[in-house]
Structure formats: structure tokens, C-alpha cells
MISEVEX-338255 format. One record per residue (C-alpha): residue in one letter; residue number from 1; x negated, y negated, z. Coordinates in nm, 3 decimals, decimal comma. Last residue first. Example, Ala and Ser with C-alpha at 12.3 -4.5 7.8 and 13.67 -1.06 7.14 Angstrom:
2
[s; 2; [-1,367; 0,106; 0,714]] [a; 1; [-1,230; 0,450; 0,780]] 
REM end
This chain:
208
[r; 208; [-7,096; -14,078; 13,348]] [e; 207; [-7,452; -14,190; 13,428]] [t; 206; [-7,556; -13,839; 13,533]] [e; 205; [-7,435; -13,687; 13,205]] [r; 204; [-7,636; -13,942; 13,007]] [l; 203; [-7,948; -13,870; 13,211]] [d; 202; [-7,903; -13,495; 13,167]] [r; 201; [-7,887; -13,537; 12,789]] [q; 200; [-8,196; -13,761; 12,786]] [y; 199; [-8,377; -13,505; 13,000]] [l; 198; [-8,287; -13,235; 12,748]] [v; 197; [-8,396; -13,444; 12,449]] [k; 196; [-8,728; -13,535; 12,608]] [l; 195; [-8,786; -13,171; 12,703]] [l; 194; [-8,728; -13,068; 12,342]] [a; 193; [-8,986; -13,319; 12,219]] [i; 192; [-9,239; -13,181; 12,468]] [a; 191; [-9,166; -12,826; 12,350]] [l; 190; [-9,213; -12,929; 11,986]] [r; 189; [-9,553; -13,081; 12,064]] [k; 188; [-9,648; -12,762; 12,245]] [l; 187; [-9,532; -12,563; 11,943]] [d; 186; [-9,743; -12,779; 11,712]] [d; 185; [-10,052; -12,715; 11,926]] [e; 184; [-9,984; -12,340; 11,907]] [y; 183; [-9,952; -12,367; 11,529]] [a; 182; [-10,289; -12,542; 11,510]] [q; 181; [-10,443; -12,262; 11,715]] [v; 180; [-10,284; -12,003; 11,485]] [r; 179; [-10,424; -12,190; 11,183]] [s; 178; [-10,773; -12,194; 11,337]] [l; 177; [-10,751; -11,820; 11,405]] [l; 176; [-10,646; -11,765; 11,044]] [f; 175; [-10,954; -11,947; 10,920]] [r; 174; [-11,183; -11,756; 11,155]] [h; 173; [-11,043; -11,425; 11,036]] [a; 172; [-11,069; -11,521; 10,667]] [v; 171; [-11,432; -11,627; 10,715]] [m; 170; [-11,510; -11,294; 10,885]] [l; 169; [-11,328; -11,104; 10,611]] [p; 168; [-11,522; -11,293; 10,343]] [l; 167; [-11,856; -11,199; 10,509]] [a; 166; [-11,772; -10,835; 10,586]] [v; 165; [-11,691; -10,721; 10,232]] [s; 164; [-12,008; -10,847; 10,064]] [l; 163; [-12,207; -10,732; 10,367]] [g; 162; [-12,079; -10,377; 10,336]] [v; 161; [-12,120; -10,374; 9,958]] [a; 160; [-12,482; -10,488; 9,981]] [t; 159; [-12,564; -10,240; 10,256]] [t; 158; [-12,394; -9,958; 10,067]] [l; 157; [-12,584; -10,047; 9,751]] [m; 156; [-12,931; -10,056; 9,904]] [a; 155; [-12,941; -9,717; 10,078]] [e; 154; [-12,732; -9,534; 9,819]] [w; 153; [-12,942; -9,660; 9,532]] [i; 152; [-13,262; -9,573; 9,724]] [g; 151; [-13,140; -9,219; 9,785]] [g; 150; [-13,050; -9,166; 9,421]] [a; 149; [-13,365; -9,332; 9,282]] [l; 148; [-13,611; -9,123; 9,480]] [m; 147; [-13,664; -8,856; 9,215]] [n; 146; [-13,673; -9,119; 8,940]] [a; 145; [-13,944; -9,316; 9,123]] [d; 144; [-14,194; -9,031; 9,121]] [v; 143; [-14,268; -8,762; 9,372]] [r; 142; [-14,563; -8,549; 9,479]] [g; 141; [-14,532; -8,562; 9,861]] [g; 140; [-14,449; -8,194; 9,893]] [a; 139; [-14,153; -8,225; 9,658]] [e; 138; [-13,914; -8,101; 9,925]] [e; 137; [-14,050; -8,352; 10,177]] [i; 136; [-14,026; -8,645; 9,935]] [v; 135; [-13,670; -8,547; 9,841]] [m; 134; [-13,581; -8,526; 10,212]] [f; 133; [-13,733; -8,872; 10,256]] [a; 132; [-13,502; -9,014; 9,991]] [k; 131; [-13,199; -8,839; 10,137]] [i; 130; [-13,275; -8,981; 10,481]] [l; 129; [-13,315; -9,325; 10,325]] [g; 128; [-12,967; -9,296; 10,173]] [t; 127; [-12,821; -9,178; 10,503]] [v; 126; [-12,972; -9,479; 10,683]] [t; 125; [-12,853; -9,726; 10,422]] [g; 124; [-12,506; -9,574; 10,426]] [l; 123; [-12,497; -9,616; 10,803]] [l; 122; [-12,595; -9,980; 10,757]] [g; 121; [-12,312; -10,028; 10,510]] [m; 120; [-12,076; -9,860; 10,754]] [l; 119; [-12,191; -10,109; 11,016]] [p; 118; [-12,152; -10,395; 10,768]] [a; 117; [-11,786; -10,300; 10,701]] [l; 116; [-11,686; -10,213; 11,057]] [s; 115; [-11,721; -10,562; 11,203]] [a; 114; [-11,502; -10,732; 10,941]] [l; 113; [-11,253; -10,447; 10,974]] [t; 112; [-11,238; -10,499; 11,351]] [a; 111; [-11,183; -10,873; 11,306]] [l; 110; [-10,891; -10,798; 11,074]] [q; 109; [-10,748; -10,553; 11,326]] [d; 108; [-10,768; -10,819; 11,596]] [l; 107; [-10,588; -11,059; 11,364]] [y; 106; [-10,305; -10,808; 11,309]] [r; 105; [-10,050; -11,024; 11,496]] [s; 104; [-10,171; -11,378; 11,566]] [a; 103; [-9,840; -11,545; 11,476]] [r; 102; [-9,630; -11,311; 11,688]] [t; 101; [-9,863; -11,359; 11,985]] [v; 100; [-9,845; -11,735; 11,934]] [e; 99; [-9,465; -11,719; 11,947]] [h; 98; [-9,471; -11,514; 12,269]] [d; 97; [-9,722; -11,750; 12,429]] [i; 96; [-9,502; -12,046; 12,333]] [v; 95; [-9,194; -11,881; 12,485]] [h; 94; [-9,381; -11,801; 12,808]] [d; 93; [-9,517; -12,155; 12,830]] [l; 92; [-9,164; -12,288; 12,787]] [v; 91; [-9,037; -12,064; 13,067]] [t; 90; [-9,319; -12,173; 13,296]] [e; 89; [-9,251; -12,540; 13,218]] [l; 88; [-8,885; -12,497; 13,311]] [l; 87; [-8,973; -12,310; 13,629]] [a; 86; [-9,202; -12,594; 13,736]] [r; 85; [-8,935; -12,853; 13,651]] [d; 84; [-8,666; -12,681; 13,854]] [r; 83; [-8,310; -12,802; 13,803]] [c; 82; [-8,327; -12,886; 13,436]] [c; 81; [-8,267; -12,660; 13,270]] [v; 80; [-8,281; -12,297; 13,377]] [p; 79; [-8,016; -12,142; 13,150]] [l; 78; [-8,098; -12,394; 12,873]] [v; 77; [-8,467; -12,304; 12,846]] [e; 76; [-8,462; -11,954; 12,699]] [q; 75; [-8,203; -12,015; 12,427]] [i; 74; [-8,348; -12,360; 12,357]] [m; 73; [-8,699; -12,224; 12,307]] [r; 72; [-8,571; -11,948; 12,077]] [a; 71; [-8,382; -12,203; 11,869]] [l; 70; [-8,693; -12,422; 11,848]] [p; 69; [-8,911; -12,130; 11,735]] [g; 68; [-8,688; -12,042; 11,438]] [g; 67; [-8,316; -11,972; 11,418]] [n; 66; [-8,043; -12,227; 11,348]] [r; 65; [-7,797; -12,117; 11,617]] [a; 64; [-7,981; -12,273; 11,913]] [l; 63; [-7,975; -12,609; 11,738]] [e; 62; [-7,617; -12,683; 11,842]] [k; 61; [-7,715; -12,641; 12,207]] [p; 60; [-7,925; -12,958; 12,165]] [d; 59; [-7,608; -13,168; 12,232]] [k; 58; [-7,613; -13,484; 12,021]] [g; 57; [-7,751; -13,822; 12,125]] [k; 56; [-7,789; -13,952; 11,771]] [e; 55; [-8,160; -14,037; 11,795]] [f; 54; [-8,257; -13,735; 12,008]] [v; 53; [-8,052; -13,491; 11,800]] [e; 52; [-8,203; -13,629; 11,481]] [e; 51; [-8,552; -13,595; 11,627]] [l; 50; [-8,474; -13,235; 11,716]] [r; 49; [-8,368; -13,161; 11,361]] [h; 48; [-8,696; -13,301; 11,226]] [l; 47; [-8,895; -13,104; 11,483]] [s; 46; [-8,715; -12,786; 11,384]] [l; 45; [-8,781; -12,847; 11,015]] [e; 44; [-9,153; -12,897; 11,084]] [e; 43; [-9,163; -12,582; 11,300]] [e; 42; [-8,982; -12,374; 11,038]] [r; 41; [-9,220; -12,491; 10,765]] [k; 40; [-9,520; -12,410; 10,981]] [l; 39; [-9,375; -12,068; 11,062]] [r; 38; [-9,339; -11,996; 10,689]] [f; 37; [-9,700; -12,095; 10,625]] [l; 36; [-9,808; -11,880; 10,919]] [f; 35; [-9,627; -11,576; 10,776]] [y; 34; [-9,768; -11,634; 10,426]] [l; 33; [-10,123; -11,659; 10,560]] [r; 32; [-10,065; -11,362; 10,790]] [n; 31; [-9,963; -11,136; 10,502]] [f; 30; [-10,235; -11,277; 10,277]] [f; 29; [-10,505; -11,202; 10,535]] [i; 28; [-10,369; -10,860; 10,632]] [a; 27; [-10,361; -10,745; 10,268]] [l; 26; [-10,712; -10,884; 10,213]] [g; 25; [-10,838; -10,688; 10,514]] [l; 24; [-10,673; -10,367; 10,392]] [i; 23; [-10,834; -10,403; 10,050]] [s; 22; [-11,178; -10,485; 10,193]] [c; 21; [-11,164; -10,209; 10,453]] [f; 20; [-11,072; -9,966; 10,172]] [i; 19; [-11,379; -10,084; 9,980]] [i; 18; [-11,591; -10,004; 10,286]] [p; 17; [-11,427; -9,663; 10,316]] [w; 16; [-11,516; -9,608; 9,948]] [v; 15; [-11,882; -9,710; 9,973]] [l; 14; [-11,944; -9,450; 10,243]] [p; 13; [-11,929; -9,169; 9,988]] [g; 12; [-12,252; -9,264; 9,811]] [g; 11; [-12,373; -9,594; 9,669]] [q; 10; [-12,402; -9,445; 9,323]] [a; 9; [-12,023; -9,426; 9,315]] [l; 8; [-12,013; -9,805; 9,313]] [f; 7; [-12,168; -9,814; 8,965]] [s; 6; [-11,941; -9,540; 8,835]] [f; 5; [-11,640; -9,725; 8,970]] [i; 4; [-11,753; -10,054; 8,814]] [g; 3; [-11,820; -9,887; 8,478]] [r; 2; [-11,475; -9,728; 8,482]] [m; 1; [-11,324; -10,075; 8,526]] 
REM end
């Protein structure tokens, strides 16, 4: 471990902010991955419960106490159901947007970290080259490789570290975005199933 730190230290001070970006990005990725996995389980359970309500003709109000996206949909929809279809769809869209916003939390920060890492690596490259040319100037042009090694190390290592951090973070960001999109599609499917149950309930009450 000490060897790794000493190796990275040759890249100059900008290596450590890049490493911090990596750690913070990984923390965001695993946090969102767990959160989306939990939301997926909640959505699947909600759909299963809704199917039971539809088949057995129960009142969907019972599901409003279970928590999860379905419960929040029911709580928002029941006060306006089902007199105005346009209003009902607007309310459902609002609930879905709110759920998607919750699911995509911190993704902008993850994208920012993925963009910052290579830029800091580039800045480290520039500062390393500046140091190398300062050594050349101070030596009056009579230099050897050992005198330039520090600046060259800093120039190359910060670029390598920056790219090594940025690439996985970019992949992680795109992966999470795809999972959020899939979750949004699942919510729309859940909303349609809820509307079927509500219209079935209203149809039964009308026939009485």
C-alpha cells in the first residue's frame, strides 16, 4: 500500500483530488445501485398486489397503506379519480416525474465527477510540463533525463490517473441512467394497471 501511495505521489498534488473523485463517484454509484434495486423490488411487489386487487375486485384504497410508488400514486390519484381523465393523467405524470427525480438523485454529480477527473489530469499534465521547462531554463539548456524526470512523471501520471478514473465513472453514469429509464417505464406500466383497477371499480359502482 505504501508503494502505491509513493507511486501516486510522483504525479503531484492534483493526483489526490482525482482519487477523491474516484472514491466519491464509487460511493454515489453503489448508493444509487442499491436504491434502484430496492425500487425495482417495490415496483414488482406493487404490480403483483395490484394484479390481485384487479382479479379479486378489491378496493385499491387498501394498497395506499403499503408504501412504495403504488401507494403514493393511489394517494394522489384517488381524490381526483375518475371525474376528469386529463387531470388524472396529469396527476399520474406528476407522481412518475417525482419518483424518477428521486431515483436519479446524485446522477448529475456523478457526471460532473466524470468530467472533472480528465480535466484535472490535463491540468496536472500542463503543470508537470511547466516544471520540466523551468528545469531546462534554470539549467541553461544543459539537462539530462534525471533532471526532467519529476516534471515528466507529473505530466504523464496525472493524465493516466485522470483517464483511469473518468472512464469507469462515465460507464457507471450511463448504466445508472439506463436503469432510471427502465424504472420510469415500469412506473408507466404500473400507472396503466392502476387506471384499469380504478375504472373497474367505478364500473362496478355504476352497475349497482
